[in-house]
C-alpha positions in Angstrom: -46.2 -4.1 14.5 -45.9 -5.0 18.2 -42.5 -4.7 19.8 -40.8 -8.2 20.0 -39.0 -9.4 23.3 -35.7 -11.0 22.3 -34.5 -13.6 24.6 -31.7 -12.0 26.6 -29.4 -15.0 25.9 -29.7 -14.4 22.2 -27.9 -11.1 22.4 -24.1 -10.8 22.2 -22.7 -9.0 25.3 -20.4 -6.9 23.3 -22.7 -5.7 20.4 -26.0 -6.3 22.1 -27.3 -7.6 18.8 -28.7 -11.1 18.0 -25.8 -13.4 17.5 -25.4 -14.8 14.0 -22.4 -17.1 14.8 -22.3 -17.8 18.6 -19.0 -19.1 20.1 -18.2 -19.9 23.6 -14.8 -18.8 25.0 -12.7 -20.7 27.9 -14.3 -18.4 30.4 -17.7 -20.0 29.5 -19.3 -16.8 28.1 -20.9 -17.0 24.6 -20.4 -14.1 22.1 -21.0 -13.4 18.5 -17.8 -14.6 16.7 -17.3 -11.2 14.8 -17.5 -9.3 18.0 -15.3 -11.4 20.1 -12.7 -11.7 17.4 -12.5 -7.9 16.9 -12.3 -7.5 20.7 -9.2 -9.8 20.7 -7.7 -8.3 17.7 -8.0 -4.7 19.2 -6.2 -6.0 22.3 -3.4 -7.6 20.4 -2.9 -4.5 18.2 -2.7 -2.3 21.3 -0.2 -4.8 23.0 -2.7 -4.9 25.9 -3.6 -8.2 27.8 -7.0 -9.4 26.5 -9.7 -10.2 29.1 -13.1 -11.5 28.9 -15.5 -8.6 28.6 -17.9 -10.1 31.1 -15.7 -12.0 33.6 -12.6 -10.0 33.2 -10.6 -13.1 33.2 -7.6 -13.6 30.9 -8.5 -14.6 27.4 -6.3 -15.2 24.4 -6.6 -15.9 20.7 -4.7 -19.2 21.1 -7.2 -20.4 23.7 -9.8 -20.9 20.9 -13.6 -20.3 20.4 -16.0 -23.2 20.4 -19.1 -22.9 18.1 -22.2 -23.0 20.3 -24.2 -25.0 17.8 -27.3 -25.7 20.1 -27.8 -21.8 20.9 -27.3 -21.1 17.0 -30.1 -23.5 16.2 -32.5 -22.0 18.8 -31.6 -18.5 17.5 -32.4 -19.7 14.0 -35.6 -21.3 14.8 -36.8 -18.2 16.9 -35.9 -16.0 14.0 -37.8 -18.2 11.4 -40.9 -18.3 13.8 -40.7 -14.4 13.9 -40.1 -13.7 10.2 -43.7 -12.2 9.8 -42.7 -9.8 12.6 -39.7 -8.4 10.7 -37.1 -10.7 12.0 -34.4 -11.6 9.4 -33.5 -15.2 9.0 -29.9 -16.0 10.0 -28.1 -18.3 7.7 -25.8 -21.2 9.0 -22.3 -19.7 9.1 -19.4 -21.3 7.4 -17.0 -23.3 9.6 -13.7 -21.5 10.3 -10.6 -22.4 8.4 -8.2 -24.6 10.4 -4.5 -24.2 10.4 -4.0 -28.0 9.7 -6.0 -27.6 6.5 -3.9 -24.9 5.5 -0.8 -26.7 6.1 -2.0 -29.8 4.3 -2.5 -27.6 1.2 0.8 -25.9 1.6 2.5 -29.4 1.5 0.5 -30.3 -1.6 1.7 -27.2 -3.4 5.4 -27.8 -2.6 5.3 -31.4 -3.3 7.7 -32.7 -6.1 5.5 -35.7 -6.9 3.0 -34.2 -9.1 2.5 -30.9 -10.8 -1.0 -31.6 -11.0 -1.2 -31.9 -7.3 0.7 -28.7 -7.0 -1.8 -26.8 -9.3 -4.8 -28.3 -7.5 -3.5 -27.3 -4.0 -2.8 -23.8 -5.4 -6.2 -23.5 -6.7 -7.7 -24.4 -3.4 -5.4 -22.1 -1.6 -6.5 -19.1 -4.0 -10.1 -19.9 -3.4 -9.6 -19.8 0.4 -7.4 -16.5 0.4 -10.1 -14.8 -1.6 -13.0 -16.0 0.6 -14.7 -15.1 4.0 -13.9 -11.4 4.2 -10.3 -11.7 4.9 -10.5 -14.0 8.1 -9.0 -17.0 6.0 -6.1 -14.8 4.9 -4.7 -14.3 8.5 -5.1 -18.1 9.2 -3.1 -18.6 6.1 -0.4 -16.2 6.8 0.1 -17.6 10.4 0.3 -21.1 8.7 3.4 -20.1 6.7 1.6 -19.5 3.3 3.9 -16.6 2.5 7.1 -18.8 2.8 5.6 -21.5 0.9 4.5 -19.2 -2.0 7.9 -17.6 -2.3 9.5 -21.0 -2.5 7.2 -22.1 -5.1 7.8 -19.0 -7.4 11.6 -19.4 -7.0 11.2 -23.0 -7.9 9.3 -22.1 -10.9 11.9 -19.8 -11.9 14.8 -22.4 -11.5 12.6 -24.7 -13.7 11.7 -22.2 -16.3 8.1 -23.0 -15.9 5.2 -20.5 -15.4 2.6 -23.1 -14.3 0.8 -21.9 -11.3 2.8 -18.8 -10.9 0.0 -16.5 -11.4 -2.1 -18.3 -8.5 1.0 -18.3 -6.2 1.5 -14.5 -6.6 -2.3 -13.8 -5.9 -2.1 -16.0 -2.8 1.1 -14.3 -1.8 -0.5 -10.8 -2.3 -3.6 -11.8 -0.4 -2.1 -13.3 2.5 1.1 -11.2 3.0 1.7 -9.4 6.3 4.7 -7.3 7.2 6.0 -9.5 9.9 9.6 -10.2 11.0 9.5 -13.6 9.7 8.5 -12.5 6.2 11.4 -9.9 6.2 13.8 -12.6 7.1 12.4 -14.8 4.3 12.8 -12.0 1.7 16.5 -11.1 2.8 17.5 -14.7 3.0 16.3 -15.4 -0.6 18.0 -12.3 -2.0 19.1 -12.2 -4.9 17.0 -15.0 -6.1 13.7 -13.7 -5.0 14.1 -10.5 -6.9 15.4 -12.4 -10.0 12.4 -14.5 -10.0 10.0 -11.3 -9.8 12.0 -9.8 -12.6 11.7 -13.1 -14.7 7.8 -13.1 -14.0 7.7 -9.4 -15.1 9.4 -10.1 -18.5 7.5 -13.4 -18.9 4.4 -14.3 -21.0 1.8 -13.7 -18.3 -1.5 -11.7 -18.0 -1.1 -8.2 -16.9 -3.0 -9.2 -13.8 -0.3 -11.6 -12.8 2.4 -9.0 -13.3 0.4 -6.5 -11.3 0.3 -9.1 -8.5 4.1 -9.5 -8.9 4.7 -5.8 -8.4 2.5 -5.7 -5.3 4.4 -8.5 -3.9 7.6 -7.0 -4.7 6.4 -3.6 -3.1 5.4 -5.6 0.0 8.9 -7.2 0.3 10.7 -3.9 -0.3 8.6 -2.2 2.5 10.0 -4.7 5.1 13.5 -5.0 3.6 16.5 -3.4 5.6 18.4 -0.6 4.3 21.5 -3.1 3.8 19.2 -5.0 1.5 18.0 -2.1 -0.4 21.6 -0.5 -0.8 22.7 -3.8 -2.7 19.9 -3.3 -5.4 21.6 -3.2 -8.7 21.0 -0.6 -11.6 19.3 -3.3 -13.8 16.8 -3.6 -11.0 16.0 0.2 -11.4 16.1 -0.1 -15.1 13.4 -2.7 -15.0 11.3 -0.5 -12.8 11.3 2.3 -14.9 10.6 0.2 -18.0 7.6 -1.1 -16.3 6.5 2.5 -15.2 6.3 3.2 -19.0 3.8 0.7 -19.5 1.6 1.9 -16.7 1.2 -1.6 -15.2 0.6 -1.3 -11.4 2.0 2.3 -11.7 1.4 3.0 -8.1 3.2 -0.1 -6.9 6.3 0.8 -8.9 6.3 4.3 -7.6 6.2 3.1 -3.9 8.9 0.8 -4.7 11.1 3.5 -6.2 10.2 6.0 -3.2 11.0 3.1 -0.7 14.4 2.3 -2.3 15.3 6.0 -3.3 17.2 7.1 0.0 19.3 4.0 0.5 23.0 4.2 -0.6 23.5 5.3 -4.2 19.9 4.3 -5.3 18.9 7.8 -6.0 21.8 8.1 -8.7 20.9 4.8 -10.0 17.2 5.9 -10.5 18.2 9.1 -12.1 20.6 7.3 -14.6 17.6 5.3 -15.8 16.0 8.6 -17.2 13.4 8.3 -14.5 12.9 12.1 -14.0 11.9 12.6 -17.6 9.5 9.5 -17.4 7.8 10.8 -14.3 7.1 14.3 -16.0 5.7 12.4 -18.9 3.5 10.2 -16.9 2.2 13.2 -14.9 1.4 15.1 -18.1 -1.1 12.4 -18.8 -3.2 13.7 -15.8 -3.2 10.6 -13.6 -5.4 10.2 -10.5 -4.6 12.3 -7.3 -3.0 9.5 -5.6 -0.6 8.7 -8.5 0.2 12.4 -8.8 1.1 12.7 -5.0 3.4 9.5 -5.5 5.0 11.1 -8.7 5.8 14.4 -7.0 7.0 12.7 -3.9 9.6 10.7 -6.1 10.5 13.9 -8.1 11.1 15.9 -4.9 13.6 13.1 -3.8 15.4 13.0 -7.2 15.5 16.9 -7.4 17.3 17.2 -4.1 20.7 16.2 -6.1 22.3 18.1 -9.0 21.9 15.3 -11.5 18.1 15.1 -10.7 17.5 18.7 -11.1 19.5 18.6 -14.4 17.2 16.2 -16.0 14.1 18.0 -14.5 15.1 21.2 -16.0 16.0 19.4 -19.6 12.3 18.6 -20.0 10.5 21.5 -21.6 7.4 20.9 -19.4 9.0 20.3 -15.9 8.8 23.7 -14.5 5.4 24.5 -15.9 4.0 21.3 -14.7 4.9 22.2 -11.1 3.2 25.5 -11.4 0.1 23.9 -13.0 -0.3 21.3 -10.1 0.4 23.9 -7.2 -2.8 24.5 -5.3 -4.9 22.3 -7.6 -4.4 18.7 -6.5 -3.7 18.1 -2.9 -1.8 19.3 0.3 0.7 16.6 -0.2 1.3 17.5 -3.8 1.7 21.2 -2.7 4.4 20.2 -0.3 6.4 18.1 -2.7 6.1 20.8 -5.5 7.4 23.5 -3.2 10.3 21.3 -2.3 11.1 20.9 -6.0 10.8 24.6 -6.7 13.0 25.4 -3.6 15.9 23.1 -4.8 15.8 24.6 -8.2 15.5 28.2 -6.9 18.4 27.8 -4.6 20.8 25.4 -6.3 20.0 25.5 -10.2 18.5 28.9 -10.8 20.3 30.1 -14.1 18.9 33.3 -15.5 17.0 31.3 -18.0 15.5 29.0 -15.3 14.6 32.2 -13.3 12.9 33.5 -16.4 11.1 30.4 -17.2 9.7 30.2 -13.7 8.1 33.7 -14.3 6.8 32.9 -17.9 5.1 29.7 -17.0 3.4 31.1 -14.0 5.4 29.6 -11.2 6.1 32.9 -9.6 2.5 33.8 -9.7 1.6 30.5 -8.0 4.1 31.5 -5.3 2.4 34.8 -4.8 -0.9 32.9 -4.6 0.2 30.5 -1.9 1.1 33.6 0.1 -2.6 34.6 -0.1 -4.3 31.0 0.0 -5.6 29.2 3.0 -2.7 26.8 3.3 0.0 25.7 5.8 2.3 28.4 7.3 5.4 26.4 6.4 4.3 26.5 2.7 4.0 30.4 2.8 7.3 30.5 4.6 8.8 28.5 1.6 7.1 30.7 -1.0 8.3 33.8 0.7 12.0 32.6 0.9 11.9 31.6 -2.9 10.5 35.1 -3.8 13.2 36.6 -1.8 15.9 34.7 -3.6 15.0 36.2 -7.0 12.9 39.3 -6.4 15.1 41.7 -8.2 14.8 39.4 -11.5 11.0 39.1 -11.0 10.1 42.5 -9.6 10.8 44.1 -13.1 8.3 42.1 -14.9 4.7 43.1 -15.8 3.6 39.5 -15.5 2.9 39.7 -11.8 1.3 42.0 -9.4 4.0 44.2 -8.0 2.5 44.8 -4.6 2.7 41.1 -3.7 6.6 41.2 -4.4 7.0 44.6 -2.6 4.7 43.3 0.3 6.2 39.8 1.0 9.7 39.8 -0.4 11.0 42.2 1.8 9.5 41.0 5.2 
């Protein structure tokens, strides 16, 4: 096949590829939409002033991008004429979503005139949120969709009506962004927002809707202040642990508990729900690696206090589980597992516990860490733990004596 000469003005100045959706900036230069939008987003993310790649003149997102329909038609016609030469046809791109259209739908969803109007607006918003590879989601977020959906969910809670809640939750999950505005909304609506989420989790909704509710709650918790988190009641944590038993959106629940644990007395509140026992039981089911990492992260936090260690040691499989997971899952799991063993070895090491660590293979794993290709700080922790109880462990035939004599006295 002969090499085809592509007209220079068909090529995007950024990607140097044929433009599929040419748009013209205020500087008069035409780019492919994806390329220039990515350029502007990169500049915004780095807090740098965006400039036109060709003219170097100032350029901002708010200035807008004008579709160059004439150039697009020329490119499409040229592509069709050269199909036999291996040139792909370029479909007509969808028109970008406009803020005004989103605001109109938001008003429809929040209207008190007709529930049918609410549901139809929610249906359209959900369709937009799940379309166009995420571009619509940004536009919807900037138009205030998050605030509107939170208000709709709380209104349904007040009315005791689940109609449209599933759609509102999915829209909120897809369009959520961790902005200062959303943080303010969440904290202003406390505790009604939390009550409405818990109401949904206990309602007769599909598991997919409840999973969306948990992701929404996780997103809200991630932007909440420590003051907000400290005010969470024991009933909130009881509900989270209850849901954890059902395995519904387990990772979202674990992230919620990890985020809230350090604030105020939350660690104690979580322990009082029996969470340590449930986490061990959950891990015994051999979940995926990411879930295991989250479980060990939370266990390490809970075992940093006496009550947490007591619960951990009361479970017959706790000490052995840590030994089994060490060096077998991931570096993150290794780190958290060593924190658990260190807390137990330093503060809760009764004669029975020390003997159990030896029996279940925990001491052997500590010795293996000293020889394994892992981080230096993990080797240091293993050495320190071995030093603490070297007398009790050195008399046992279950481990190789040379490891203890070599490492515990250095």
